[in-house]
N, C-alpha and C positions, 0 to 999 in steps of 0.2 A: 638463042634463049628467049623465052617469052617473059616479058616483064610488065609490071603495072605501068600502063601508059601515062598515068597522071603523075606518079611519083618517081618512076624509073627504078624502083626497088624490085627485087625478086619476089614472086608470089608463092603462095602455098602450092599452086599447081606446078610451078617450076621445080620445087623441091620434090613433089610427088613423082614427076617425070624422071628426074635424075635418080631417085631412089628406087624407081620401079614399083611404086605402091600407089594407093588411092589418096586423094587429098584428105579424106576422112581419117585415114591412118596417120598421116602427117599431123593432123589436128590433135588426135589423141596422144601421140607421142609428145608433142610440144606442150601439151597441157597436163602431162603426167598421168594420163588416164589409159595408157596403152597396156594391155595385159597379155599380149601375144608373145611370139618368139623374140628373145632378146636381140638376136642378130638383125631382125627387121628394124627394131628401134635404133640400134647402133648405125644401121645404114641410113636411116632418116636423119639422124643427128649429123652424120658425116656429110651428107648432101647439103643440109642446112648451113653447116659451117663453111663448106666450099663455096656456096652461093652468097654467104654473108646475109642469110635470111634471118629476120627477127619477126615474131608474130605481132600483128596489129593489136595494140592495147584495147581498142574498142571491140574487135572481134573476139579477143580473149575473154573480155568481161562478159560478152553475150554467151559464150560457151559455158563459162564457169558460174555465171549468175552473180559475179562479183566485179566491182570496179577497182578494188584495192585502194579506194579513196574514202576519206572521212571528211565531212564538212565541219568547219569551225565558224560558227555564226557569232559575231561580236558587235556590241553597240558602237564602239569607237576604237578602231585600230590605231588611232593616233595616240592613245594612252600607252605610255611605256610599260605600265604594269601588265596590260594585256599582251604586249609584244614579248615580254619575258615569258609569259605563260605559253604563247604560241611557239616560241623558239624551242622550248623543252618538249612540248607536245609533238611538234614536227620531227624533232630529233629522235624521240622515243618511237614514234610511229614508223619512221623510215627503217629502223632496225628490224621491224616485222614485215617489211615490204609494202608499207602503206604510205600514201601521200595525203597531204592535207589541202583541201580546197577552202579558201577563205572568203567569207561574205560579211560585209560591214553594213549594218542596218541604219547607221547615222542617227542613233538614239530614237528611232521611230518604232513604236510598238506594232503599228500596222505593217510596216515594211518588214519588220522582224518575223512576223508570222508567215508572210509570203515567202521570204527568203528561206526560212526553215523548211517549208514544204517543198520548195523548188530544189534546194540543194539535196534534200533527202531523196528525191527522185533520181538524182544524178550520182549519188554516193551510197556507200554501204551503211552509213550511220551518221549521226550528228552529235557534235559537242556544242551545246548551247550555252554560251558564256554571258553571264550577267543579263539574262533576259528582262526586258522592260514590259513585256506583255502582262495583262492582268492575270491573276491566279486562276480564274475560271477558264480563260482561254488556254493557258498553259496545261491545265489538267485535261482539257478536251483534246489538245493537240498531242500530248505525250505518247499515247498508244500508236498514233499514226507515224511518229518519228522514230520509233524503236528500230534498232538499238540507239538509245539516247543516254547521254551523260550530261548532267547539269553542273555548271561551274559558277560559283559566286551567287548562288541562290538555292535555298532548300527545295527539295523535290516535292511535287504535289502528292506523291504516294511512294511507299517504300520500295516499289518495284523499279524505280528510276534511281540509279546511283547519283549521288550529289556530293560536291565538294564546295563548301561555303566558308566564309570568313565571319567571325563573330564581331561584326561592326559595332554592335551595342557596347560590348566590352572594350573594344579598341578606342572608341571616342571617350568613354569614361576614363580610361587610362590617361588620355591627353588632358581631359578636364581636371582630373585630380592633380596632375603635374602642375598645371597652371594655378590651381587652388593653393597648392603647397608653396608656390612662389608669392602668394599674397593677392592674387587676382580674384576679384569678386564680381566685376562687370565683364561679361564675356559676350562675344558675338559669333554666331555661326553662319558661314556662307554656305547655303544649302546646295545640294546636287540636283540632278534631274528629278522632276516631280514624280515620274513613274518608276524611279529606281528603288528597288527593295532595300538596297544597302543604305540609301538616304533615309528611308523610313526607319531603319534600325538605328542609325546614328541619332535621329531625333528622339527615338525612344530612350536611348542611352543618356542623352543630355537631360531629358525630363527626369529620369531616374536619379541622375547625379544631383540635379538641382533640388530635388525633394529631400535629399539627405545632406545638403551642404548649406548651413545657415548663412543668410546674407547674400547668396548668389543670385544674380540676375543674368539671364541669357537672352540676348536679342537674336532675331533671325533675319537674315538678308537673303533675298532670292539670288540664285546663282545657276550653276551648271557643272560641267565636268572638265572644261578646258581653261587654259590660262586667261583667255579673253574674258571669261565670266569673273574671275578674280580681279582683273584689272578694272572692269566696269563697276564692280561693287565697292571700290575704294572709298568713294565719297560717303556712301551709306554706312560703311564700317566706321569711318571717322565721326559721322553724325550720331552714331549710337552712343558715343561716350565710353565705349568699352576700352579696357586696358589690354585685352588679349583677344585674338581672333583665332577661331578654329575653322579651317577651310575643309571643304568636302574631300579634296584630295591634294596631292602635292602640286599638280599642275595649276589648280586654282590658287594655291598658296603662292606659287611663283608669280602669277599675274598680280596678286595683291602686293607682293614685295616690290614689284616694279612701280605700281601705282603709288605706293607710299613714298618711294624714293623720289618720284617726280614731284611730289608735294612737299618735299623737304622733311619728311618724317623719318625718324631713325628707328631701326629695329635691332634690339628689343627695347632700347632706352625709352621710346615714346609708346611703342605698342609691340607686344609679343605676338608672334605668328606661328601657328602649327599647321602641318599638312597631314596626309594619310597615304600610306603605301610604301614609302621609302624608295622611290624611283632613283636610278643612278644620279640624276641631276641634283637630287636633294642635298647631297653632301658636298657638292662643288660650287653651288651658288654662294653669293655673299649677301647676308650672313648665311652660313649653312643652316639647313632647315630641320627644326625639331619635328618629328613625325612618329608614326608607328610602322614597323616593318611587317610586311605580309609575304610569306614564302611562295611567291607566284611561280617560281621555277619548279619547286617541289609539287605544287598543285598541277602544273602541266604534266609532269611525269606520272602523277597519280591518275590524272584524267585519262591518259592513254592506257594505263594498266587496267583500269576498270572497263574502258571501252573494248579493249582487246579480249577481255574475259567474256563480255557480252557477245561479241562477234563469234567467239568459239563455242557459244552455247552454255557458258558457265555463269555463275552468279557474279554480279558486278560489285558485291560487297556493300557493307553498311555505309550510311551517310557519314561524312567526316566534316568536322568543323575546326578550322584553324584559328589559333589565338594570336592576334597582333601583339607585338612587344614594343615598348617605348624606346625611341632613339632620341635622347636629349642632345640638342646641338645649340648653336649660337643664337638662333632666332627667338628663343624664349629666355626671359630673365625676370628678375623681381619686379613687382608692380611699381610703376614710376611714382615719384613723389610730386604731387601737384598742389 
């Protein structure tokens, strides 16, 4: 038997020889494109089974013009929120015979653009999650990435399906919760400067402050990981605020650690809130007040829209998910000083 010298596996030529047909016929049968005599197709499949032959994924993708792979480009895969989304996206895609290729841009808008283009050349489509790139770059890039689904950011045009979160409303829900507890001096630990979701949070805080008499909101530079929350601890304390709103749950966890190291109690000395409701939020001490975002459902919806585009159908209208308050032990009444 002639075998692939490099891998030791049977080749398409081996199957053709055993079945008494041409390699082209074997290729058409294995790719579901054979329209000849059924007995010929049965003979090819029998020969392939006897030789334990499986088609090369690369060769198959070249013949069909498809890789059966979708790219998932994300700014920080270390964020559990994005991991939840990816888990459901991958699970949903696998049911339709697709795999997911993951690319992490490391919060770099420049790297993100390069990764998006590179992965699109290798995959059938792109799910671009929480893109940090400027709006004009995204608009220019979108037609070249098609089929494209945007997650965690509104689309530059209606032709691109998008699934986003109402971060403005979510941060206002948290601010109102703290306001109802008597807090008037708040501090916000910001997220990445290029993050659209951070811009929306800032807009929500401005809108809240405009309608809340006596409220003062300080801003502290930060980022998206726990290290940023920990590094911001001294600035948070120096602000004189009685409650802190962190960009996300990871930042809040870093802040909780920094406060504990300085002997500050939460919420007795300072209330702390996060954003996303990652699994860790309910198990840390004190458990974290936050807003929940349905990341798993967003992952399922992302694939449903992508699969529709791949099949030449409409990807559906833009969807905006509303965060919901989860009040836990890290927020309490304003301390008496």
